[in-house]
N, C-alpha and C positions, 0 to 999 in steps of 0.2 A: 756591182759597185760596192767597194769596201766603205763602210760607214763607221767612223770612230764611235766608241760607246757613248761618249758624252754628247754626241749630236743625235743619237737615235730617238730620245724622247720627243724632241721638237720637230723631227723631220716630217712626220705625217701632217702636223699642223701647218707647216710651211708649204707642203705640197697642195693642201687645200686652198691656199692663197694664190700660189703661182707654181705649178708643178715643174715647169721647165727651169725657172730660175732656182727653185729649191734644189733640183738635181745638180745644176751647175755649181751652186754654192757648196753643197755637201761633198761633191766629187773633188772639188779643189781644196778641201781640207787635208787631202792626202798628197797635195802637189807642192813641191818646193820651187826652186828656180834652177833648172838643170844647168843652164849656161853659167850662171854666177857660182853655183855650188861647185862645178867642175873647176872654174877659175881659182876659187879659194883653195880647193883641195890641192891644186898644183903648186900653191905657194906655201903649203903647210910646213915644210922643212926649212924655210928661210927665216932670217931674223927680221925685226921690225924695219931696220934701215933698208935692207934689200927689197922687201915687199914694197915699201914706200917708193923706192927708186923705180921699180918695174911698173907699178901701177901709174905713177906720175909720168913715166915715159910713154905709156900707152895713152894716157889722157892727153898729153901734149903732142902725140903723133911723132915722137922721136924715133926715127927709123932704126938707129943703132941700138937703142934700148929695146925696142920692140922685137928686133931680130934675136935678142938673147932671152926674151921672155918665154915662159912655157907655152906650148901650143894652145892649151885650154884658155889661157889669159888672152892670147891674140884672137882666138875664135870669139871670145866674149865681146871684145871691142869691134871686131869685124862685123858682127851681127848688129851692133848699135850704129855702126857707120853706114850700114846699108840703108836704102830708102825705107821708111816705115810703111806699114800697110796704108792704103789710101784713106781709110776712115780715121786714122790718127795723125795724118800729116799736119804739122803745126803751121798755122797761118798768122803771122804777126799782125796783119790788119784786123783780124777778128779779136786777137788777144789784147790789143792796145787799150780798148775801152775798159776791160777788166783790170789792167795794170793801173790805169789812171784812177779808177774807183778805189782800188786797194790802197794806193799811196795817199789819196785824199782822206780816206777814213781809216788809216792804218791803226790808230789807237783803238777804234771800235772793233776792227778785225782781230786785234790781239786779245782784247777783252772777251770777245765772242768765242775765240778759239780755245783759250785756257779755261774759261768758266762755263762753257756750254758745249761746243761742238765736239771737242775731244772726249769730254766726259760722257756725253750721251751715247758714244760708241763703245764704251767700256763694258763689254761682256766679260764674264769671268774667264772664258777661254783666251780672249785677246789679251787680258791683263796678265796671264800666267807667266809669259816670257819676261815681261817687264818686272814682275814681282820677284821672280827667281834671280834675275840678273841685278836688280836694284838700279836700273838705269833711268829712273824717273825721280824717285823720292829724294829730294834734297840735292840733286846733282845739277848744279847751276850751269856747268859747262855743257852738259847734254842739252839743256833747255836753250841755251844761247845758240848752240849748233842748229837746233831745229828752227829757231827764229831766223837765223841767218839763211837757212835753206829757203824758207817761205819768202824772205825778202828778195833773194837772188832770182828765184824762178819767176817772180812777178815783175822784175825790172825788164824794160825793153831790151832785147838782145841777150837776155840771160839764158834763154833756152836754145840759142844757136850752138853749134857743135863745140866751139871753143869758149862758150860763155860759162860764167861761174855757176849759174843755176843748173846747167847741164851737168857740169862736173860734180857738183855737190849731190845731185840726184843719183848719179851713177855710184858715187862714193857710198851713199846710204844703202844702195842695193847690194854692194859688196859687203858692207858691214852686216846687213841682215843675213847674208849667206854665211858669214863667219859665226854669227850668233847661233844660227841654225846648226852649224857643224858642232859647236861647243855643247849645245843642249843635247843633240843626238848622241854625242860621245859620253854624256854624263849618265848618272843613274837617277836624275831628277825629272826625266821626261818619258812618258809612255805613249808611243805613237798609236797603239791600239785603242787607247782611251781618248787622247787629245788630238790625234792627227799629227801631221808634220809641224814642227815648230815654225812660227812665222810663215804660215802657209798663205797661199795666194788669195783665199777668200778673206783672210784677215787683212792682207795688204789692201785689197779693194775697199773693205769696210773702213779702214783707217783713212784712205784717200777721200771717202765721202765726207769725213769729218773736216778735212782741210778745205773742202770745196763747197758742196751744196749745204751741208749742215752749218758751216760758217756763215754762208750767205743768210740763212734763216735766222741765225743768232744776231747778226748785225742789224737785220731789219727789226727784230724785237727791241733792239737798243735805240731804235728811232732813226736809223739811216734809211733814206729812200734811194733805191737804186733803179736805174732804167733797165729795160729788157736787154739792151745792147751791152750794158756793163755786166750784168749777170751772165750773159752768154759768153762774153769774153773771158770772164773769170773761170767759168766751167771749161772753156776751151783750153786754157792754160793747164788746168789740173787733169784734164783727160790725157794730155800729152805727157805730163809728169808721171801719171799713173802707169802709162805704157812704158816709159823709161825705167820705172821701178820693177818691171818684169811681169806685171799683171797681164794675163792672157786676154785676148780680144773678147772672149765670152763673158768676162766680168767687167769690161770697161763700160763706162756710162758717159753719156753726152749731155744730158739735161738734168735739171734738179729733180724732176719727177722720176727719172730712171734711177738716180742715186738714192732717192728716198725709198723706192721700191726695194732696192738692195738692202737698205737699212732695216726695212720691215721684215724681210726674209731672215736677216741675221737675228733680229729680236725673237722671232718665232723658233729658230733652230737652236740658238745658243742658250747656255745656262744664264740665269739672271745674275746680276752683279752680286758678288759675295765678298769674302775677306780680301781676296787679292785685288779686286776692282776698287774696294775701299782704300787700300793702301796706295794704289796708283793715283786715284782721284785726289786724295789729300796731298800726295806728293806734288802733283801739278800746282795746286793752289799754294802750298807752302813755299814754293820757290819764287813766287811773284814778288814778295817784299825785297828779296835780294836782287832780283832783276831790276827793280825800280830804285835800288840803292837805299832802301829803308833799313837801317841797321839797328836803331834803338829798340830794345826789346818791347817796351810798352807800345810804341808806334807800330811795330810789326804785329803785335797781338790785335790791336784795333783794326789794322788793315785786313788781317786774315778774317776777322769777324765780318767785316764789310764784304769781303770777297765771297765768303760762304753764303751770306744773305743774298747777294746779287746772283750767285750761281743757282741758288734754290729758286729764285724768281724766274730764271731762264730755263731751267731743266724740269721744273715742276716738283711738287711735293713727293710724289710716289718714288721717283728715282732718287731724289735727295734723301729720303728716309732709308732707302736701300743702301745708299753710300754713307750712311751714318753722319750726315750733316746735322748740325744743331737745329732743333725745331724752333722756328721763330717766324714772326710775321714778315711777309715780303711786301706788304702794302707800301707803295710808293718807291720801292727799291729801284726799279727801272726808270721811273720818272726822274729820280735824283740823278742818275747817270746821264740821262738826256739833258737835263737842265745844266749840269756842270759843264758839259761839252758846249752847249749853246753860249754859256757865259764866257768861256775861253775864246770862242770864235768872235763874239762881240768885242771882247777886250782887245783882241789882236787887230781889229779894224778901227777902233776909235782911240786907242792909246798909242801914240807914235813910238814910244820906247819899247813896245811889245813886238816880238817877232811875229811873222805870219803864222797862223795856226797850222796851215799845210806844211810849212817849213819845220815847225816844231814836231809835227807828226813824223816827218821823214828823218830828222836827226834823232828823235827819240827811238825810232825803230832801229836805226843803225847802232845806237849806243847799246840797245838791248841785245844786239846780235854779235857784238864783238867778243870773241873767245880766244883769239890767238893773234900774235903779232909776227908770226913767221910764215904766213900763207897757209894754204890748205895742207892738212896732214892726211896721208893715206895709210897711217898706221892702223892696225886692226886689234880689237880686244883679244887678249890671249888667256883670259880666265872667265869663267861663268859669272862670278861675282865682280861687279864693277870695282869694289873696294880692293880686290885681289889682283886686278889687272894692271899691267904696265901702262902708264899714261898714254892715251891715244887721242 
């Protein structure tokens, strides 16, 4: 087994915890996404408009456009259209409880995602691709796209073959393949040291942030979820993770399995450093814009509050590693819980107030609007997001 240099120091520690999972994790640091990588390579000589047309044609199962698409692109979609392995078959009846919970508490899921679960998965290796490309810090459109994806995969029907959640997931998989190609073709990535960019272990680790770690975060924020709701939410993300190309050996079904994977990653990966710091602060600094807070002093106050809440959620050790301001977190989470309860009470007793659940849904939709022309299947054409043609 080829082990990238940056993973060797922690490998034996991880093996002492779970030798089998450690082997699986480290071996997949050298694995990209063969089907998606081949599909993207077959489109390399085409312009944005033609790529969009062909990918859109395959998404929509347009027979005429599919017949003119490269074989590798057709193979990619044929594999997705085939029945998935039995362990990852999507069951809407299981998923519905998770969907209902997400939309009922979508404000808390959003807070937990941005201020905790994504940040706790920020190893230095995972952060490097984001840091090099600049596709998190201050990029409001990228954050809105991610929010839209989370919203669509949890909508009932969203993960059906022609559902928007399914299409957005496959779109993200192709974008990852394009970013992988750009990084491999550059002089900014050393496979012998870092493994393959956007490798499958990092994909699985990121998926735990959107699923199990997000559930843990919302529970810290005071949300009480049933076992059925949590199982439904995990069921959604297991299928999404498979759609993203993660191999079965890295898929997780329960919160416990996902947490075991996160433990392995913490043992194997380098601790957060300069690149993780940049990505973590980038996440938080986009929140005022997402919430339409534009006045500088209000933005500054909000960011201070967000950093304090995040520190309370992720703990002082990680917050210090990520260069968050040192401050007391006493009462921080209690304040968030109280504010939410007051909004719920107000929506019930004040007739001119909208339902809190409705506010949650419309707020999530507003945070996820990023285009008025439908889905774009344009691909980034430069490593730095600031240098790329709009996509």
